[in-house]
C-alpha positions, 0 to 999 in steps of 0.5 A: 534515517535520523529521527530525533537526533539518532540514526534508526531504520525501518523495513517498509514494503516499497508502497509505503516508502513511496507513500510516506515519500508522497506524503512528506513532499505534499506536507513540505518536510523531510522524511527525516522530520516526518518520521520524528513527528510520527515518533513523538506522538507514537505510543506503546507501539514501534516506529514502523508500525506507527508509520504504517498506521499513520500512512493508512490514516492520512490516506483514509483522511484524504478519501473523506476530504475527497468524498465531502467534495461530492467527487468519486472515481469518475465511473471507472468503477469502485476505488477498490478496483482501482487500487487493486488493478494498480497494485495487485494487476488486473484479474485473470480469467481462471478458466482460460489460464487453466485451459492450457493445463487441461488440454495436456494428456496427463498420465497418472503412473502412481510414481512419485 
């Protein structure tokens, strides 16, 4: 990417790249321009850290706006659960997941 007329790079998780691309589109600007604006405002941190903080802050502000309109997760449970389910995955039944292992006949031989 080009930030402030110079080529640079950032290491971000795929979800962070997706978020910054989405924000740039919503704001009607390129990723380069958005990152240049973040770079101009950052203080005592690297561009990658400043970008992560920006992304979190952007979405926090979006949630505040969402809450201010009296909107919620529409009966689908908490927002945290919705995000966890979509990002991390649905919880597994740990007892069921461990049961096949418990059914195995495991013998302790004392050998490594």
